[in-house]
C-alpha positions as a Markdown table, in Angstrom:
| # | Residue | x | y | z |
|---|---|---|---|---|
| 1 | Met | 37.9 | 29.2 | 65.5 |
| 2 | Arg | 38.5 | 30.0 | 69.1 |
| 3 | Ile | 37.2 | 26.7 | 70.5 |
| 4 | Ser | 37.7 | 23.2 | 69.3 |
| 5 | Tyr | 35.2 | 21.2 | 67.3 |
| 6 | Ala | 33.1 | 19.2 | 69.8 |
| 7 | Ala | 31.6 | 16.7 | 67.4 |
| 8 | Arg | 34.3 | 15.6 | 65.0 |
| 9 | Ser | 33.8 | 12.2 | 66.6 |
| 10 | Thr | 30.8 | 11.3 | 68.8 |
| 11 | Tyr | 32.6 | 8.5 | 70.6 |
| 12 | Asn | 32.4 | 10.3 | 73.9 |
| 13 | Phe | 28.8 | 11.3 | 73.5 |
| 14 | Ser | 26.0 | 9.6 | 75.4 |
| 15 | Leu | 23.2 | 8.0 | 73.4 |
| 16 | Glu | 21.0 | 11.0 | 74.1 |
| 17 | Asp | 23.8 | 13.3 | 72.8 |
| 18 | Lys | 24.1 | 11.2 | 69.7 |
| 19 | Leu | 20.4 | 11.6 | 69.1 |
| 20 | Val | 20.8 | 15.4 | 69.2 |
| 21 | Cys | 23.6 | 15.2 | 66.7 |
| 22 | Asp | 21.4 | 13.0 | 64.5 |
| 23 | Ala | 18.6 | 15.5 | 64.7 |
| 24 | Ile | 20.9 | 18.4 | 63.7 |
| 25 | Arg | 22.3 | 16.3 | 60.8 |
| 26 | Thr | 18.8 | 15.6 | 59.7 |
| 27 | Arg | 17.9 | 19.3 | 59.7 |
| 28 | Arg | 21.1 | 20.2 | 57.8 |
| 29 | Gly | 20.6 | 17.5 | 55.1 |
| 30 | Leu | 23.4 | 17.0 | 52.7 |
| 31 | Thr | 25.6 | 19.6 | 54.2 |
| 32 | Gly | 26.0 | 17.7 | 57.5 |
| 33 | Leu | 27.2 | 19.3 | 60.6 |
| 34 | Leu | 28.5 | 22.8 | 60.1 |
| 35 | Pro | 31.3 | 24.5 | 62.1 |
| 36 | Leu | 28.6 | 26.3 | 64.0 |
| 37 | Asp | 27.1 | 23.0 | 65.1 |
| 38 | His | 30.5 | 21.6 | 66.2 |
| 39 | Ala | 30.9 | 24.7 | 68.4 |
| 40 | Leu | 27.3 | 24.4 | 69.8 |
| 41 | Leu | 27.8 | 20.8 | 70.6 |
| 42 | His | 30.1 | 21.7 | 73.5 |
| 43 | Ser | 26.7 | 22.2 | 75.2 |
| 44 | Val | 24.4 | 19.5 | 73.9 |
| 45 | Pro | 21.3 | 21.0 | 75.6 |
| 46 | Ile | 22.0 | 24.4 | 73.9 |
| 47 | Ala | 22.6 | 22.7 | 70.6 |
| 48 | Ser | 19.3 | 20.8 | 70.9 |
| 49 | Gly | 17.3 | 23.9 | 71.8 |
| 50 | Trp | 19.1 | 25.8 | 69.0 |
| 51 | Asn | 18.2 | 23.1 | 66.5 |
| 52 | Glu | 14.5 | 23.2 | 67.6 |
| 53 | Leu | 14.3 | 27.0 | 67.3 |
| 54 | Phe | 15.9 | 27.1 | 63.9 |
| 55 | Ser | 13.8 | 24.2 | 62.7 |
| 56 | Ala | 10.7 | 26.2 | 63.6 |
| 57 | Ile | 12.0 | 29.4 | 62.0 |
| 58 | Arg | 13.1 | 27.7 | 58.7 |
| 59 | Gln | 10.3 | 25.2 | 58.3 |
| 60 | Lys | 7.2 | 26.2 | 60.4 |
| 61 | Thr | 6.7 | 29.9 | 60.0 |
| 62 | Thr | 4.1 | 31.5 | 57.7 |
| 63 | Leu | 6.6 | 33.9 | 56.2 |
| 64 | Ser | 7.3 | 33.7 | 52.5 |
| 65 | Ser | 10.8 | 32.6 | 51.6 |
| 66 | Asp | 11.7 | 36.0 | 50.1 |
| 67 | Ile | 10.8 | 37.7 | 53.4 |
| 68 | Leu | 12.6 | 35.2 | 55.5 |
| 69 | Phe | 15.8 | 35.3 | 53.4 |
| 70 | Leu | 15.7 | 39.0 | 53.0 |
| 71 | Ala | 15.5 | 39.6 | 56.8 |
| 72 | Ile | 18.3 | 37.1 | 57.4 |
| 73 | Cys | 20.5 | 38.8 | 54.8 |
| 74 | Arg | 20.0 | 42.2 | 56.4 |
| 75 | Val | 21.0 | 40.9 | 59.8 |
| 76 | Ala | 24.1 | 39.3 | 58.4 |
| 77 | Leu | 25.0 | 42.4 | 56.4 |
| 78 | His | 24.7 | 44.7 | 59.4 |
| 79 | Cys | 26.5 | 42.3 | 61.8 |
| 80 | Gly | 29.3 | 41.5 | 59.3 |
| 81 | Ala | 28.7 | 37.8 | 59.3 |
| 82 | Ser | 29.9 | 36.5 | 56.0 |
| 83 | Ile | 28.7 | 32.9 | 56.2 |
| 84 | Pro | 25.0 | 33.6 | 56.6 |
| 85 | Trp | 25.3 | 36.6 | 54.3 |
| 86 | Lys | 26.7 | 34.5 | 51.4 |
| 87 | Asn | 24.4 | 31.5 | 52.0 |
| 88 | Tyr | 21.1 | 33.4 | 52.4 |
| 89 | Leu | 21.9 | 35.9 | 49.7 |
| 90 | Glu | 22.3 | 33.0 | 47.3 |
| 91 | Ser | 19.1 | 31.4 | 48.6 |
| 92 | Leu | 17.3 | 34.7 | 48.0 |
| 93 | Arg | 18.8 | 35.1 | 44.6 |
| 94 | Gln | 17.5 | 31.6 | 43.5 |
| 95 | Leu | 13.9 | 32.4 | 44.3 |
| 96 | Asp | 11.4 | 32.9 | 41.5 |
| 97 | Gly | 10.7 | 36.6 | 41.1 |
| 98 | Val | 13.8 | 37.9 | 42.8 |
| 99 | Thr | 15.6 | 40.2 | 40.3 |
| 100 | Asn | 19.0 | 41.8 | 40.3 |
| 101 | Asp | 17.3 | 45.0 | 41.2 |
| 102 | Ile | 16.0 | 43.4 | 44.4 |
| 103 | Ile | 19.4 | 42.0 | 45.2 |
| 104 | Glu | 21.0 | 45.4 | 44.7 |
| 105 | Ile | 18.7 | 46.9 | 47.3 |
| 106 | Val | 19.3 | 44.1 | 49.7 |
| 107 | Glu | 23.1 | 44.5 | 49.3 |
| 108 | Asp | 22.9 | 48.3 | 50.0 |
| 109 | Pro | 23.6 | 49.0 | 53.7 |
| 110 | Gln | 21.4 | 52.1 | 53.6 |
| 111 | Pro | 18.9 | 52.0 | 50.8 |
| 112 | Ala | 17.1 | 55.4 | 50.5 |
| 113 | Val | 14.1 | 54.2 | 48.6 |
| 114 | Gln | 11.9 | 51.2 | 48.3 |
| 115 | Gly | 12.6 | 50.8 | 44.6 |
| 116 | Val | 11.3 | 47.5 | 43.2 |
| 117 | Leu | 10.7 | 45.9 | 46.6 |
| 118 | Ser | 7.1 | 45.0 | 47.4 |
| 119 | Asp | 5.6 | 46.8 | 50.4 |
| 120 | Lys | 6.2 | 43.6 | 52.5 |
| 121 | Gln | 9.8 | 43.3 | 51.4 |
| 122 | Trp | 10.5 | 46.9 | 52.1 |
| 123 | Ala | 8.8 | 46.7 | 55.6 |
| 124 | Ala | 10.8 | 43.6 | 56.4 |
| 125 | Leu | 14.0 | 45.2 | 55.3 |
| 126 | Arg | 13.4 | 48.3 | 57.4 |
| 127 | Tyr | 12.3 | 46.3 | 60.4 |
| 128 | Ala | 15.4 | 44.0 | 60.2 |
| 129 | Asp | 17.7 | 47.1 | 59.8 |
| 130 | Ile | 16.2 | 48.8 | 62.9 |
| 131 | Met | 16.1 | 45.7 | 65.0 |
| 132 | Thr | 19.7 | 44.8 | 64.1 |
| 133 | Lys | 21.3 | 48.3 | 64.4 |
| 134 | Gln | 19.2 | 49.9 | 67.1 |
| 135 | Val | 17.4 | 47.0 | 68.8 |
| 136 | Ala | 14.3 | 49.1 | 69.8 |
| 137 | Val | 11.9 | 49.6 | 67.0 |
| 138 | Asn | 10.3 | 53.0 | 66.6 |
| 139 | Asp | 6.6 | 53.3 | 66.0 |
| 140 | Ser | 6.9 | 54.5 | 62.4 |
| 141 | Val | 8.8 | 51.4 | 61.3 |
| 142 | Phe | 6.4 | 49.1 | 63.3 |
| 143 | Gln | 3.4 | 50.8 | 61.6 |
| 144 | Leu | 5.1 | 50.2 | 58.3 |
| 145 | Val | 5.2 | 46.5 | 59.1 |
| 146 | Lys | 1.6 | 46.4 | 60.1 |
| 147 | Ala | 0.5 | 48.5 | 57.1 |
| 148 | Ala | 2.3 | 46.1 | 54.7 |
| 149 | Gly | -0.2 | 43.4 | 55.7 |
| 150 | Phe | 1.8 | 41.2 | 58.1 |
| 151 | Thr | -0.5 | 39.4 | 60.5 |
| 152 | Glu | 0.3 | 39.4 | 64.2 |
| 153 | Arg | 1.7 | 35.8 | 63.9 |
| 154 | Gln | 3.9 | 36.9 | 61.0 |
| 155 | Ile | 5.1 | 39.9 | 63.0 |
| 156 | Val | 6.1 | 37.5 | 65.8 |
| 157 | Glu | 7.8 | 35.2 | 63.3 |
| 158 | Leu | 9.6 | 38.0 | 61.5 |
| 159 | Thr | 10.8 | 39.5 | 64.9 |
| 160 | Ile | 12.1 | 36.1 | 66.2 |
| 161 | Thr | 13.8 | 35.4 | 62.8 |
| 162 | Ile | 15.7 | 38.7 | 63.0 |
| 163 | Ala | 16.5 | 38.3 | 66.7 |
| 164 | Ala | 17.6 | 34.7 | 66.2 |
| 165 | Tyr | 19.9 | 35.4 | 63.2 |
| 166 | Ala | 21.4 | 38.3 | 65.2 |
| 167 | Cys | 22.2 | 35.7 | 67.8 |
| 168 | Val | 23.7 | 33.5 | 65.1 |
| 169 | Ser | 25.9 | 36.3 | 63.8 |
| 170 | Arg | 27.1 | 37.3 | 67.2 |
| 171 | Phe | 27.9 | 33.7 | 68.1 |
| 172 | Leu | 29.8 | 33.1 | 64.9 |
| 173 | Leu | 31.8 | 36.3 | 65.2 |
| 174 | Ala | 32.5 | 36.1 | 69.0 |
| 175 | Leu | 34.0 | 32.6 | 68.6 |
| 176 | Asp | 35.6 | 33.4 | 65.2 |
| 177 | Ile | 33.6 | 30.7 | 63.5 |
| 178 | Asp | 32.8 | 33.0 | 60.7 |
| 179 | Glu | 35.2 | 33.5 | 57.8 |
| 180 | Lys | 37.5 | 36.4 | 58.0 |
| 181 | Glu | 36.1 | 37.9 | 54.8 |
| 182 | Gly | 34.2 | 41.1 | 54.9 |
| 183 | Val | 30.5 | 41.2 | 53.9 |
């Protein structure tokens, strides 16, 4: 890691800063603060906003878990961020109805065909790939997302999920918080 852990001890934190740490710990549950959190806590206002954003993404969207985890996996795959890749691939793998055939498609950097993916899963995969690799989304991929049945709210939620996890990946990699293993 290129910067020190900010929150190994909170003795220098104000009461307000400690409340932010507690909120992050609450969201993380049993895992406690992650190296990512320790880096973010160099700027407590940023860490607080980050925590709010990711709480909303993970707990308050209308996206199904398979779509959410699939999109996050694709971002991590294309960005080369091994921590989110491993964590969310495992989360995806544990969902009911997710087969090895689905995992194989998610693991393929350039799947040529939809295979066993549902229309929504395929659209989310293609959308995440385009957003991550090219940023601007062409009309044909956007129409694929709409045709798959995503509501406008879900399109916003899918888009911000992909964008936010691209931010996570870039932050982890720029500060060398991510493991040095390849995806």
